[in-house]
HTML snippet that shows the backbone in 3Dmol.js (N, CA, C, O; Angstrom):
<script src="https://3Dmol.org/build/3Dmol-min.js"></script>
<div id="view" style="width:600px;height:400px;position:relative"></div>
<script>
const pdb = `
ATOM      1  N   MET A   1      60.197 103.961 148.282  1.00  0.00           N
ATOM      2  CA  MET A   1      59.779 102.598 148.051  1.00  0.00           C
ATOM      3  C   MET A   1      59.751 102.329 146.549  1.00  0.00           C
ATOM      4  O   MET A   1      59.323 103.156 145.744  1.00  0.00           O
ATOM      5  N   THR A   2      60.221 101.151 146.217  1.00  0.00           N
ATOM      6  CA  THR A   2      60.150 100.760 144.815  1.00  0.00           C
ATOM      7  C   THR A   2      59.074  99.694 144.651  1.00  0.00           C
ATOM      8  O   THR A   2      58.832  98.866 145.530  1.00  0.00           O
ATOM      9  N   THR A   3      58.468  99.754 143.528  1.00  0.00           N
ATOM     10  CA  THR A   3      57.405  98.783 143.275  1.00  0.00           C
ATOM     11  C   THR A   3      57.964  97.619 142.469  1.00  0.00           C
ATOM     12  O   THR A   3      59.066  97.699 141.927  1.00  0.00           O
ATOM     13  N   SER A   4      57.203  96.551 142.398  1.00  0.00           N
ATOM     14  CA  SER A   4      57.684  95.338 141.737  1.00  0.00           C
ATOM     15  C   SER A   4      57.926  95.564 140.250  1.00  0.00           C
ATOM     16  O   SER A   4      58.870  94.997 139.701  1.00  0.00           O
ATOM     17  N   TYR A   5      57.107  96.371 139.579  1.00  0.00           N
ATOM     18  CA  TYR A   5      57.309  96.573 138.149  1.00  0.00           C
ATOM     19  C   TYR A   5      58.589  97.349 137.875  1.00  0.00           C
ATOM     20  O   TYR A   5      59.215  97.161 136.832  1.00  0.00           O
ATOM     21  N   LYS A   6      58.988  98.229 138.807  1.00  0.00           N
ATOM     22  CA  LYS A   6      60.248  98.949 138.630  1.00  0.00           C
ATOM     23  C   LYS A   6      61.431  97.990 138.799  1.00  0.00           C
ATOM     24  O   LYS A   6      62.414  98.069 138.062  1.00  0.00           O
ATOM     25  N   LYS A   7      61.323  97.081 139.780  1.00  0.00           N
ATOM     26  CA  LYS A   7      62.382  96.103 139.984  1.00  0.00           C
ATOM     27  C   LYS A   7      62.510  95.193 138.768  1.00  0.00           C
ATOM     28  O   LYS A   7      63.621  94.860 138.355  1.00  0.00           O
ATOM     29  N   GLU A   8      61.384  94.791 138.195  1.00  0.00           N
ATOM     30  CA  GLU A   8      61.412  93.943 137.006  1.00  0.00           C
ATOM     31  C   GLU A   8      62.031  94.687 135.818  1.00  0.00           C
ATOM     32  O   GLU A   8      62.795  94.110 135.044  1.00  0.00           O
ATOM     33  N   ALA A   9      61.699  95.950 135.687  1.00  0.00           N
ATOM     34  CA  ALA A   9      62.255  96.748 134.592  1.00  0.00           C
ATOM     35  C   ALA A   9      63.771  96.860 134.739  1.00  0.00           C
ATOM     36  O   ALA A   9      64.512  96.780 133.759  1.00  0.00           O
ATOM     37  N   ILE A  10      64.219  97.048 135.985  1.00  0.00           N
ATOM     38  CA  ILE A  10      65.660  97.153 136.230  1.00  0.00           C
ATOM     39  C   ILE A  10      66.345  95.834 135.894  1.00  0.00           C
ATOM     40  O   ILE A  10      67.420  95.833 135.295  1.00  0.00           O
ATOM     41  N   LYS A  11      65.735  94.703 136.274  1.00  0.00           N
ATOM     42  CA  LYS A  11      66.303  93.391 135.963  1.00  0.00           C
ATOM     43  C   LYS A  11      66.411  93.197 134.453  1.00  0.00           C
ATOM     44  O   LYS A  11      67.435  92.728 133.957  1.00  0.00           O
ATOM     45  N   GLU A  12      65.365  93.555 133.731  1.00  0.00           N
ATOM     46  CA  GLU A  12      65.368  93.409 132.277  1.00  0.00           C
ATOM     47  C   GLU A  12      66.450  94.286 131.642  1.00  0.00           C
ATOM     48  O   GLU A  12      67.144  93.865 130.716  1.00  0.00           O
ATOM     49  N   LEU A  13      66.579  95.498 132.151  1.00  0.00           N
ATOM     50  CA  LEU A  13      67.584  96.413 131.628  1.00  0.00           C
ATOM     51  C   LEU A  13      68.985  95.859 131.861  1.00  0.00           C
ATOM     52  O   LEU A  13      69.834  95.911 130.972  1.00  0.00           O
ATOM     53  N   LYS A  14      69.225  95.327 133.066  1.00  0.00           N
ATOM     54  CA  LYS A  14      70.537  94.768 133.369  1.00  0.00           C
ATOM     55  C   LYS A  14      70.830  93.571 132.468  1.00  0.00           C
ATOM     56  O   LYS A  14      71.950  93.412 131.982  1.00  0.00           O
ATOM     57  N   ALA A  15      69.819  92.731 132.248  1.00  0.00           N
ATOM     58  CA  ALA A  15      70.011  91.573 131.382  1.00  0.00           C
ATOM     59  C   ALA A  15      70.321  92.013 129.953  1.00  0.00           C
ATOM     60  O   ALA A  15      71.189  91.438 129.296  1.00  0.00           O
ATOM     61  N   GLN A  16      69.618  93.022 129.481  1.00  0.00           N
ATOM     62  CA  GLN A  16      69.847  93.524 128.123  1.00  0.00           C
ATOM     63  C   GLN A  16      71.240  94.135 128.010  1.00  0.00           C
ATOM     64  O   GLN A  16      71.928  93.928 127.011  1.00  0.00           O
ATOM     65  N   LYS A  17      71.658  94.880 129.021  1.00  0.00           N
ATOM     66  CA  LYS A  17      72.989  95.488 129.018  1.00  0.00           C
ATOM     67  C   LYS A  17      74.063  94.400 128.983  1.00  0.00           C
ATOM     68  O   LYS A  17      75.069  94.534 128.285  1.00  0.00           O
ATOM     69  N   LYS A  18      73.840  93.309 129.749  1.00  0.00           N
ATOM     70  CA  LYS A  18      74.797  92.217 129.778  1.00  0.00           C
ATOM     71  C   LYS A  18      74.936  91.605 128.385  1.00  0.00           C
ATOM     72  O   LYS A  18      76.047  91.337 127.927  1.00  0.00           O
ATOM     73  N   LEU A  19      73.802  91.385 127.713  1.00  0.00           N
ATOM     74  CA  LEU A  19      73.842  90.840 126.355  1.00  0.00           C
ATOM     75  C   LEU A  19      74.573  91.784 125.402  1.00  0.00           C
ATOM     76  O   LEU A  19      75.348  91.339 124.555  1.00  0.00           O
ATOM     77  N   GLU A  20      74.329  93.069 125.539  1.00  0.00           N
ATOM     78  CA  GLU A  20      74.991  94.061 124.683  1.00  0.00           C
ATOM     79  C   GLU A  20      76.501  94.049 124.909  1.00  0.00           C
ATOM     80  O   GLU A  20      77.274  94.126 123.954  1.00  0.00           O
ATOM     81  N   ARG A  21      76.921  93.951 126.175  1.00  0.00           N
ATOM     82  CA  ARG A  21      78.355  93.911 126.475  1.00  0.00           C
ATOM     83  C   ARG A  21      79.001  92.656 125.892  1.00  0.00           C
ATOM     84  O   ARG A  21      80.115  92.714 125.372  1.00  0.00           O
ATOM     85  N   GLU A  22      78.299  91.516 125.978  1.00  0.00           N
ATOM     86  CA  GLU A  22      78.838  90.276 125.409  1.00  0.00           C
ATOM     87  C   GLU A  22      78.975  90.387 123.892  1.00  0.00           C
ATOM     88  O   GLU A  22      79.982  89.968 123.322  1.00  0.00           O
ATOM     89  N   ALA A  23      77.962  90.949 123.246  1.00  0.00           N
ATOM     90  CA  ALA A  23      78.020  91.114 121.796  1.00  0.00           C
ATOM     91  C   ALA A  23      79.152  92.063 121.412  1.00  0.00           C
ATOM     92  O   ALA A  23      79.849  91.837 120.423  1.00  0.00           O
ATOM     93  N   GLU A  24      79.329  93.107 122.183  1.00  0.00           N
ATOM     94  CA  GLU A  24      80.386  94.071 121.917  1.00  0.00           C
ATOM     95  C   GLU A  24      81.755  93.406 122.082  1.00  0.00           C
ATOM     96  O   GLU A  24      82.666  93.652 121.292  1.00  0.00           O
ATOM     97  N   ALA A  25      81.897  92.563 123.109  1.00  0.00           N
ATOM     98  CA  ALA A  25      83.158  91.870 123.342  1.00  0.00           C
ATOM     99  C   ALA A  25      83.457  90.910 122.191  1.00  0.00           C
ATOM    100  O   ALA A  25      84.605  90.803 121.761  1.00  0.00           O
ATOM    101  N   GLU A  26      82.439  90.211 121.689  1.00  0.00           N
ATOM    102  CA  GLU A  26      82.629  89.299 120.564  1.00  0.00           C
ATOM    103  C   GLU A  26      83.048  90.076 119.313  1.00  0.00           C
ATOM    104  O   GLU A  26      83.936  89.642 118.578  1.00  0.00           O
ATOM    105  N   ALA A  27      82.420  91.201 119.077  1.00  0.00           N
ATOM    106  CA  ALA A  27      82.763  92.014 117.909  1.00  0.00           C
ATOM    107  C   ALA A  27      84.200  92.519 118.016  1.00  0.00           C
ATOM    108  O   ALA A  27      84.934  92.553 117.028  1.00  0.00           O
ATOM    109  N   LEU A  28      84.588  92.909 119.224  1.00  0.00           N
ATOM    110  CA  LEU A  28      85.947  93.405 119.431  1.00  0.00           C
ATOM    111  C   LEU A  28      86.964  92.295 119.207  1.00  0.00           C
ATOM    112  O   LEU A  28      87.999  92.518 118.578  1.00  0.00           O
ATOM    113  N   SER A  29      86.674  91.097 119.719  1.00  0.00           N
ATOM    114  CA  SER A  29      87.613  89.992 119.545  1.00  0.00           C
ATOM    115  C   SER A  29      87.715  89.600 118.071  1.00  0.00           C
ATOM    116  O   SER A  29      88.796  89.245 117.599  1.00  0.00           O
ATOM    117  N   ALA A  30      86.596  89.662 117.340  1.00  0.00           N
ATOM    118  CA  ALA A  30      86.627  89.364 115.912  1.00  0.00           C
ATOM    119  C   ALA A  30      87.459  90.406 115.171  1.00  0.00           C
ATOM    120  O   ALA A  30      88.212  90.074 114.256  1.00  0.00           O
ATOM    121  N   LYS A  31      87.318  91.652 115.569  1.00  0.00           N
ATOM    122  CA  LYS A  31      88.071  92.722 114.922  1.00  0.00           C
ATOM    123  C   LYS A  31      89.561  92.564 115.201  1.00  0.00           C
ATOM    124  O   LYS A  31      90.388  92.770 114.312  1.00  0.00           O
ATOM    125  N   ILE A  32      89.901  92.199 116.431  1.00  0.00           N
ATOM    126  CA  ILE A  32      91.307  92.001 116.797  1.00  0.00           C
ATOM    127  C   ILE A  32      91.889  90.822 116.019  1.00  0.00           C
ATOM    128  O   ILE A  32      93.023  90.890 115.545  1.00  0.00           O
ATOM    129  N   ALA A  33      91.113  89.738 115.887  1.00  0.00           N
ATOM    130  CA  ALA A  33      91.586  88.579 115.139  1.00  0.00           C
ATOM    131  C   ALA A  33      91.815  88.931 113.671  1.00  0.00           C
ATOM    132  O   ALA A  33      92.802  88.508 113.069  1.00  0.00           O
ATOM    133  N   GLU A  34      90.907  89.699 113.108  1.00  0.00           N
ATOM    134  CA  GLU A  34      91.038  90.117 111.714  1.00  0.00           C
ATOM    135  C   GLU A  34      92.278  90.987 111.532  1.00  0.00           C
ATOM    136  O   GLU A  34      93.003  90.846 110.548  1.00  0.00           O
ATOM    137  N   GLN A  35      92.515  91.882 112.483  1.00  0.00           N
ATOM    138  CA  GLN A  35      93.680  92.759 112.411  1.00  0.00           C
ATOM    139  C   GLN A  35      94.960  91.945 112.550  1.00  0.00           C
ATOM    140  O   GLN A  35      95.942  92.219 111.860  1.00  0.00           O
ATOM    141  N   ALA A  36      94.963  90.939 113.440  1.00  0.00           N
ATOM    142  CA  ALA A  36      96.141  90.100 113.615  1.00  0.00           C
ATOM    143  C   ALA A  36      96.431  89.322 112.330  1.00  0.00           C
ATOM    144  O   ALA A  36      97.588  89.169 111.941  1.00  0.00           O
ATOM    145  N   LYS A  37      95.389  88.838 111.681  1.00  0.00           N
ATOM    146  CA  LYS A  37      95.561  88.108 110.420  1.00  0.00           C
ATOM    147  C   LYS A  37      96.162  89.027 109.360  1.00  0.00           C
ATOM    148  O   LYS A  37      97.074  88.629 108.636  1.00  0.00           O
ATOM    149  N   ALA A  38      95.654  90.248 109.269  1.00  0.00           N
ATOM    150  CA  ALA A  38      96.171  91.207 108.299  1.00  0.00           C
ATOM    151  C   ALA A  38      97.630  91.546 108.600  1.00  0.00           C
ATOM    152  O   ALA A  38      98.443  91.667 107.683  1.00  0.00           O
ATOM    153  N   ASP A  39      97.960  91.699 109.880  1.00  0.00           N
ATOM    154  CA  ASP A  39      99.340  92.001 110.262  1.00  0.00           C
ATOM    155  C   ASP A  39     100.270  90.851 109.889  1.00  0.00           C
ATOM    156  O   ASP A  39     101.383  91.073 109.411  1.00  0.00           O
ATOM    157  N   ALA A  40      99.802  89.607 110.113  1.00  0.00           N
ATOM    158  CA  ALA A  40     100.621  88.443 109.786  1.00  0.00           C
ATOM    159  C   ALA A  40     100.867  88.374 108.281  1.00  0.00           C
ATOM    160  O   ALA A  40     101.987  88.093 107.854  1.00  0.00           O
ATOM    161  N   GLU A  41      99.849  88.622 107.479  1.00  0.00           N
ATOM    162  CA  GLU A  41     100.012  88.619 106.029  1.00  0.00           C
ATOM    163  C   GLU A  41     101.000  89.695 105.591  1.00  0.00           C
ATOM    164  O   GLU A  41     101.820  89.476 104.699  1.00  0.00           O
ATOM    165  N   ASN A  42     100.911  90.860 106.230  1.00  0.00           N
ATOM    166  CA  ASN A  42     101.806  91.961 105.891  1.00  0.00           C
ATOM    167  C   ASN A  42     103.250  91.609 106.258  1.00  0.00           C
ATOM    168  O   ASN A  42     104.171  91.883 105.488  1.00  0.00           O
ATOM    169  N   GLU A  43     103.447  91.003 107.430  1.00  0.00           N
ATOM    170  CA  GLU A  43     104.785  90.611 107.861  1.00  0.00           C
ATOM    171  C   GLU A  43     105.370  89.572 106.915  1.00  0.00           C
ATOM    172  O   GLU A  43     106.555  89.624 106.585  1.00  0.00           O
ATOM    173  N   ALA A  44     104.534  88.620 106.476  1.00  0.00           N
ATOM    174  CA  ALA A  44     105.008  87.594 105.550  1.00  0.00           C
ATOM    175  C   ALA A  44     105.414  88.223 104.222  1.00  0.00           C
ATOM    176  O   ALA A  44     106.425  87.844 103.630  1.00  0.00           O
ATOM    177  N   ARG A  45     104.625  89.179 103.764  1.00  0.00           N
ATOM    178  CA  ARG A  45     104.942  89.860 102.514  1.00  0.00           C
ATOM    179  C   ARG A  45     106.262  90.620 102.627  1.00  0.00           C
ATOM    180  O   ARG A  45     107.089  90.582 101.717  1.00  0.00           O
ATOM    181  N   LEU A  46     106.450  91.315 103.761  1.00  0.00           N
ATOM    182  CA  LEU A  46     107.683  92.076 103.946  1.00  0.00           C
ATOM    183  C   LEU A  46     108.892  91.153 104.078  1.00  0.00           C
ATOM    184  O   LEU A  46     109.963  91.450 103.548  1.00  0.00           O
ATOM    185  N   ALA A  47     108.724  90.037 104.782  1.00  0.00           N
ATOM    186  CA  ALA A  47     109.840  89.102 104.942  1.00  0.00           C
ATOM    187  C   ALA A  47     110.259  88.543 103.583  1.00  0.00           C
ATOM    188  O   ALA A  47     111.450  88.409 103.299  1.00  0.00           O
ATOM    189  N   LYS A  48     109.290  88.226 102.763  1.00  0.00           N
ATOM    190  CA  LYS A  48     109.564  87.712 101.420  1.00  0.00           C
ATOM    191  C   LYS A  48     110.322  88.759 100.594  1.00  0.00           C
ATOM    192  O   LYS A  48     111.268  88.438  99.876  1.00  0.00           O
ATOM    193  N   LYS A  49     109.884  90.012 100.715  1.00  0.00           N
ATOM    194  CA  LYS A  49     110.507  91.093  99.958  1.00  0.00           C
ATOM    195  C   LYS A  49     111.945  91.325 100.437  1.00  0.00           C
ATOM    196  O   LYS A  49     112.856  91.493  99.626  1.00  0.00           O
ATOM    197  N   LEU A  50     112.140  91.333 101.756  1.00  0.00           N
ATOM    198  CA  LEU A  50     113.482  91.557 102.300  1.00  0.00           C
ATOM    199  C   LEU A  50     114.417  90.415 101.921  1.00  0.00           C
ATOM    200  O   LEU A  50     115.596  90.644 101.652  1.00  0.00           O
ATOM    201  N   ALA A  51     113.901  89.186 101.898  1.00  0.00           N
ATOM    202  CA  ALA A  51     114.730  88.048 101.496  1.00  0.00           C
ATOM    203  C   ALA A  51     115.143  88.194 100.039  1.00  0.00           C
ATOM    204  O   ALA A  51     116.286  87.908  99.682  1.00  0.00           O
ATOM    205  N   ARG A  52     114.229  88.631  99.208  1.00  0.00           N
ATOM    206  CA  ARG A  52     114.536  88.821  97.793  1.00  0.00           C
ATOM    207  C   ARG A  52     115.596  89.914  97.631  1.00  0.00           C
ATOM    208  O   ARG A  52     116.504  89.784  96.810  1.00  0.00           O
ATOM    209  N   ILE A  53     115.480  90.984  98.411  1.00  0.00           N
ATOM    210  CA  ILE A  53     116.448  92.086  98.323  1.00  0.00           C
ATOM    211  C   ILE A  53     117.815  91.622  98.799  1.00  0.00           C
ATOM    212  O   ILE A  53     118.835  91.976  98.209  1.00  0.00           O
ATOM    213  N   ALA A  54     117.840  90.817  99.882  1.00  0.00           N
ATOM    214  CA  ALA A  54     119.110  90.329 100.415  1.00  0.00           C
ATOM    215  C   ALA A  54     119.824  89.437  99.403  1.00  0.00           C
ATOM    216  O   ALA A  54     121.053  89.446  99.337  1.00  0.00           O
ATOM    217  N   LYS A  55     119.080  88.673  98.622  1.00  0.00           N
ATOM    218  CA  LYS A  55     119.678  87.801  97.601  1.00  0.00           C
ATOM    219  C   LYS A  55     120.150  88.607  96.397  1.00  0.00           C
ATOM    220  O   LYS A  55     120.960  88.123  95.606  1.00  0.00           O
ATOM    221  N   GLY A  56     119.658  89.816  96.254  1.00  0.00           N
ATOM    222  CA  GLY A  56     120.053  90.658  95.134  1.00  0.00           C
ATOM    223  C   GLY A  56     119.213  90.430  93.901  1.00  0.00           C
ATOM    224  O   GLY A  56     119.596  90.837  92.804  1.00  0.00           O
ATOM    225  N   GLU A  57     118.076  89.789  94.063  1.00  0.00           N
ATOM    226  CA  GLU A  57     117.198  89.553  92.924  1.00  0.00           C
ATOM    227  C   GLU A  57     116.494  90.851  92.540  1.00  0.00           C
ATOM    228  O   GLU A  57     116.188  91.681  93.396  1.00  0.00           O
ATOM    229  N   PRO A  58     116.244  91.012  91.259  1.00  0.00           N
ATOM    230  CA  PRO A  58     115.518  92.229  90.847  1.00  0.00           C
ATOM    231  C   PRO A  58     114.049  92.116  91.246  1.00  0.00           C
ATOM    232  O   PRO A  58     113.525  91.024  91.467  1.00  0.00           O
ATOM    233  N   ALA A  59     113.422  93.242  91.327  1.00  0.00           N
ATOM    234  CA  ALA A  59     111.996  93.279  91.671  1.00  0.00           C
ATOM    235  C   ALA A  59     111.201  92.631  90.555  1.00  0.00           C
ATOM    236  O   ALA A  59     111.559  92.764  89.384  1.00  0.00           O
ATOM    237  N   PRO A  60     110.131  91.933  90.895  1.00  0.00           N
ATOM    238  CA  PRO A  60     109.324  91.312  89.836  1.00  0.00           C
ATOM    239  C   PRO A  60     108.700  92.388  88.955  1.00  0.00           C
ATOM    240  O   PRO A  60     108.312  93.463  89.413  1.00  0.00           O
ATOM    241  N   ALA A  61     108.623  92.054  87.690  1.00  0.00           N
ATOM    242  CA  ALA A  61     108.059  93.021  86.745  1.00  0.00           C
ATOM    243  C   ALA A  61     106.564  93.134  86.987  1.00  0.00           C
ATOM    244  O   ALA A  61     105.846  92.136  87.040  1.00  0.00           O
ATOM    245  N   GLU A  62     106.122  94.345  87.129  1.00  0.00           N
ATOM    246  CA  GLU A  62     104.695  94.587  87.345  1.00  0.00           C
ATOM    247  C   GLU A  62     104.040  94.801  85.982  1.00  0.00           C
ATOM    248  O   GLU A  62     104.572  95.533  85.148  1.00  0.00           O
ATOM    249  N   PRO A  63     102.915  94.180  85.755  1.00  0.00           N
ATOM    250  CA  PRO A  63     102.245  94.408  84.470  1.00  0.00           C
ATOM    251  C   PRO A  63     101.782  95.856  84.374  1.00  0.00           C
ATOM    252  O   PRO A  63     101.307  96.451  85.342  1.00  0.00           O
ATOM    253  N   GLU A  64     101.939  96.399  83.173  1.00  0.00           N
ATOM    254  CA  GLU A  64     101.528  97.785  82.988  1.00  0.00           C
ATOM    255  C   GLU A  64     100.011  97.878  83.033  1.00  0.00           C
ATOM    256  O   GLU A  64      99.314  97.085  82.401  1.00  0.00           O
ATOM    257  N   PRO A  65      99.515  98.824  83.762  1.00  0.00           N
ATOM    258  CA  PRO A  65      98.057  98.948  83.823  1.00  0.00           C
ATOM    259  C   PRO A  65      97.516  99.383  82.464  1.00  0.00           C
ATOM    260  O   PRO A  65      98.064 100.276  81.818  1.00  0.00           O
ATOM    261  N   THR A  66      96.452  98.746  82.053  1.00  0.00           N
ATOM    262  CA  THR A  66      95.853  99.113  80.779  1.00  0.00           C
ATOM    263  C   THR A  66      95.076 100.405  80.952  1.00  0.00           C
ATOM    264  O   THR A  66      94.294 100.538  81.893  1.00  0.00           O
ATOM    265  N   PRO A  67      95.279 101.348  80.065  1.00  0.00           N
ATOM    266  CA  PRO A  67      94.544 102.608  80.212  1.00  0.00           C
ATOM    267  C   PRO A  67      93.055 102.373  79.975  1.00  0.00           C
ATOM    268  O   PRO A  67      92.650 101.689  79.036  1.00  0.00           O
ATOM    269  N   GLU A  68      92.284 102.946  80.834  1.00  0.00           N
ATOM    270  CA  GLU A  68      90.835 102.809  80.700  1.00  0.00           C
ATOM    271  C   GLU A  68      90.344 103.713  79.575  1.00  0.00           C
ATOM    272  O   GLU A  68      90.794 104.852  79.450  1.00  0.00           O
ATOM    273  N   PRO A  69      89.423 103.209  78.757  1.00  0.00           N
ATOM    274  CA  PRO A  69      88.898 104.077  77.693  1.00  0.00           C
ATOM    275  C   PRO A  69      88.145 105.245  78.310  1.00  0.00           C
ATOM    276  O   PRO A  69      87.413 105.107  79.290  1.00  0.00           O
ATOM    277  N   GLU A  70      88.357 106.386  77.698  1.00  0.00           N
ATOM    278  CA  GLU A  70      87.693 107.582  78.224  1.00  0.00           C
ATOM    279  C   GLU A  70      86.196 107.482  77.974  1.00  0.00           C
ATOM    280  O   GLU A  70      85.767 107.118  76.879  1.00  0.00           O
ATOM    281  N   PRO A  71      85.417 107.801  78.970  1.00  0.00           N
ATOM    282  CA  PRO A  71      83.967 107.721  78.773  1.00  0.00           C
ATOM    283  C   PRO A  71      83.507 108.775  77.771  1.00  0.00           C
ATOM    284  O   PRO A  71      84.026 109.890  77.726  1.00  0.00           O
ATOM    285  N   VAL A  72      82.534 108.393  76.983  1.00  0.00           N
ATOM    286  CA  VAL A  72      82.009 109.303  75.974  1.00  0.00           C
ATOM    287  C   VAL A  72      81.142 110.335  76.692  1.00  0.00           C
ATOM    288  O   VAL A  72      80.186 109.995  77.389  1.00  0.00           O
ATOM    289  N   VAL A  73      81.497 111.581  76.505  1.00  0.00           N
ATOM    290  CA  VAL A  73      80.754 112.653  77.155  1.00  0.00           C
ATOM    291  C   VAL A  73      79.760 113.222  76.149  1.00  0.00           C
ATOM    292  O   VAL A  73      80.135 113.717  75.086  1.00  0.00           O
ATOM    293  N   GLU A  74      78.511 113.140  76.506  1.00  0.00           N
ATOM    294  CA  GLU A  74      77.493 113.708  75.629  1.00  0.00           C
ATOM    295  C   GLU A  74      77.400 115.198  75.892  1.00  0.00           C
ATOM    296  O   GLU A  74      77.326 115.645  77.037  1.00  0.00           O
ATOM    297  N   GLU A  75      77.405 115.947  74.822  1.00  0.00           N
ATOM    298  CA  GLU A  75      77.323 117.391  74.983  1.00  0.00           C
ATOM    299  C   GLU A  75      75.901 117.766  75.360  1.00  0.00           C
ATOM    300  O   GLU A  75      74.931 117.336  74.736  1.00  0.00           O
ATOM    301  N   GLU A  76      75.812 118.565  76.382  1.00  0.00           N
ATOM    302  CA  GLU A  76      74.490 118.987  76.832  1.00  0.00           C
ATOM    303  C   GLU A  76      74.060 120.205  76.030  1.00  0.00           C
ATOM    304  O   GLU A  76      74.863 121.087  75.728  1.00  0.00           O
ATOM    305  N   LYS A  77      72.810 120.232  75.702  1.00  0.00           N
ATOM    306  CA  LYS A  77      72.284 121.379  74.975  1.00  0.00           C
ATOM    307  C   LYS A  77      72.157 122.538  75.957  1.00  0.00           C
ATOM    308  O   LYS A  77      71.741 122.351  77.100  1.00  0.00           O
ATOM    309  N   PRO A  78      72.516 123.729  75.507  1.00  0.00           N
ATOM    310  CA  PRO A  78      72.380 124.855  76.417  1.00  0.00           C
ATOM    311  C   PRO A  78      70.906 125.085  76.748  1.00  0.00           C
ATOM    312  O   PRO A  78      70.044 125.095  75.870  1.00  0.00           O
ATOM    313  N   VAL A  79      70.653 125.264  78.010  1.00  0.00           N
ATOM    314  CA  VAL A  79      69.282 125.469  78.454  1.00  0.00           C
ATOM    315  C   VAL A  79      68.951 126.947  78.303  1.00  0.00           C
ATOM    316  O   VAL A  79      69.685 127.812  78.782  1.00  0.00           O
ATOM    317  N   ALA A  80      67.849 127.224  77.637  1.00  0.00           N
ATOM    318  CA  ALA A  80      67.434 128.613  77.448  1.00  0.00           C
ATOM    319  C   ALA A  80      66.973 129.158  78.794  1.00  0.00           C
ATOM    320  O   ALA A  80      66.103 128.583  79.448  1.00  0.00           O
ATOM    321  N   LYS A  81      67.562 130.257  79.188  1.00  0.00           N
ATOM    322  CA  LYS A  81      67.186 130.836  80.470  1.00  0.00           C
ATOM    323  C   LYS A  81      65.927 131.670  80.291  1.00  0.00           C
ATOM    324  O   LYS A  81      65.749 132.357  79.285  1.00  0.00           O
ATOM    325  N   LYS A  82      65.083 131.593  81.268  1.00  0.00           N
ATOM    326  CA  LYS A  82      63.874 132.411  81.232  1.00  0.00           C
ATOM    327  C   LYS A  82      64.275 133.843  81.547  1.00  0.00           C
ATOM    328  O   LYS A  82      65.128 134.075  82.404  1.00  0.00           O
ATOM    329  N   PRO A  83      63.671 134.795  80.866  1.00  0.00           N
ATOM    330  CA  PRO A  83      64.012 136.180  81.199  1.00  0.00           C
ATOM    331  C   PRO A  83      63.497 136.491  82.607  1.00  0.00           C
ATOM    332  O   PRO A  83      62.422 136.050  83.012  1.00  0.00           O
ATOM    333  N   ALA A  84      64.286 137.249  83.320  1.00  0.00           N
ATOM    334  CA  ALA A  84      63.903 137.604  84.682  1.00  0.00           C
ATOM    335  C   ALA A  84      62.652 138.480  84.632  1.00  0.00           C
ATOM    336  O   ALA A  84      62.517 139.322  83.745  1.00  0.00           O
ATOM    337  N   PRO A  85      61.751 138.283  85.573  1.00  0.00           N
ATOM    338  CA  PRO A  85      60.544 139.119  85.576  1.00  0.00           C
ATOM    339  C   PRO A  85      60.941 140.578  85.813  1.00  0.00           C
ATOM    340  O   PRO A  85      61.875 140.879  86.557  1.00  0.00           O
ATOM    341  N   LYS A  86      60.207 141.463  85.161  1.00  0.00           N
ATOM    342  CA  LYS A  86      60.525 142.884  85.295  1.00  0.00           C
ATOM    343  C   LYS A  86      60.155 143.352  86.689  1.00  0.00           C
ATOM    344  O   LYS A  86      59.139 142.957  87.261  1.00  0.00           O
ATOM    345  N   LYS A  87      61.007 144.197  87.206  1.00  0.00           N
ATOM    346  CA  LYS A  87      60.713 144.746  88.524  1.00  0.00           C
ATOM    347  C   LYS A  87      59.658 145.823  88.361  1.00  0.00           C
ATOM    348  O   LYS A  87      59.659 146.604  87.410  1.00  0.00           O
ATOM    349  N   ARG A  88      58.790 145.827  89.298  1.00  0.00           N
ATOM    350  CA  ARG A  88      57.669 146.738  89.170  1.00  0.00           C
ATOM    351  C   ARG A  88      57.883 148.022  89.929  1.00  0.00           C
ATOM    352  O   ARG A  88      56.907 148.771  89.874  1.00  0.00           O
ATOM    353  N   GLY A  89      58.755 148.401  90.520  1.00  0.00           N
ATOM    354  CA  GLY A  89      58.907 149.706  91.149  1.00  0.00           C
ATOM    355  C   GLY A  89      57.754 150.078  92.103  1.00  0.00           C
ATOM    356  O   GLY A  89      56.913 149.245  92.444  1.00  0.00           O
ATOM    357  N   ARG A  90      57.745 151.306  92.502  1.00  0.00           N
ATOM    358  CA  ARG A  90      56.689 151.749  93.425  1.00  0.00           C
ATOM    359  C   ARG A  90      55.384 151.995  92.679  1.00  0.00           C
ATOM    360  O   ARG A  90      55.387 152.365  91.505  1.00  0.00           O
ATOM    361  N   PRO A  91      54.269 151.786  93.376  1.00  0.00           N
ATOM    362  CA  PRO A  91      53.005 152.087  92.731  1.00  0.00           C
ATOM    363  C   PRO A  91      52.850 153.590  92.544  1.00  0.00           C
ATOM    364  O   PRO A  91      53.345 154.382  93.347  1.00  0.00           O
ATOM    365  N   ALA A  92      52.160 153.972  91.480  1.00  0.00           N
ATOM    366  CA  ALA A  92      51.976 155.391  91.176  1.00  0.00           C
ATOM    367  C   ALA A  92      51.048 156.028  92.212  1.00  0.00           C
ATOM    368  O   ALA A  92      50.169 155.380  92.780  1.00  0.00           O
ATOM    369  N   LYS A  93      51.278 157.320  92.432  1.00  0.00           N
ATOM    370  CA  LYS A  93      50.412 158.030  93.379  1.00  0.00           C
ATOM    371  C   LYS A  93      49.052 158.231  92.753  1.00  0.00           C
ATOM    372  O   LYS A  93      48.915 158.398  91.541  1.00  0.00           O
ATOM    373  N   LYS A  94      48.065 158.212  93.600  1.00  0.00           N
ATOM    374  CA  LYS A  94      46.703 158.429  93.105  1.00  0.00           C
ATOM    375  C   LYS A  94      46.535 159.914  92.792  1.00  0.00           C
ATOM    376  O   LYS A  94      47.043 160.785  93.498  1.00  0.00           O
ATOM    377  N   LYS A  95      45.830 160.158  91.746  1.00  0.00           N
ATOM    378  CA  LYS A  95      45.544 161.538  91.388  1.00  0.00           C
ATOM    379  C   LYS A  95      44.282 161.934  92.120  1.00  0.00           C
ATOM    380  O   LYS A  95      43.305 161.186  92.151  1.00  0.00           O
ATOM    381  N   GLY A  96      44.307 162.995  92.647  1.00  0.00           N
ATOM    382  CA  GLY A  96      43.039 163.359  93.204  1.00  0.00           C
ATOM    383  C   GLY A  96      43.009 164.378  94.159  1.00  0.00           C
ATOM    384  O   GLY A  96      41.940 164.722  94.663  1.00  0.00           O
TER     385      GLY A  96
END
`;
const viewer = $3Dmol.createViewer("view");
viewer.addModel(pdb, "pdb");
viewer.setStyle({}, {cartoon: {color: "spectrum"}});
viewer.zoomTo();
viewer.render();
</script>
């Protein structure tokens, strides 16, 4: 036998799962749309490039990248190492 609170919990869980599935479907459709847009842009870029190659035009001159200034490296001072503690060996035998 199931009690009413268990039935209510199951209903709530099903409703929550339904909302999660809808949100997941929306996210998937948004991702697919974004990917389709990126693919279309890529196809347009390639078509433009192939048309330029077919006409025999030279490739557009790319600006030379400016070299980035090298970051100034501060020299670190050598850290003085602490001397290792002396090992104490076995305790001496008692005299007696």
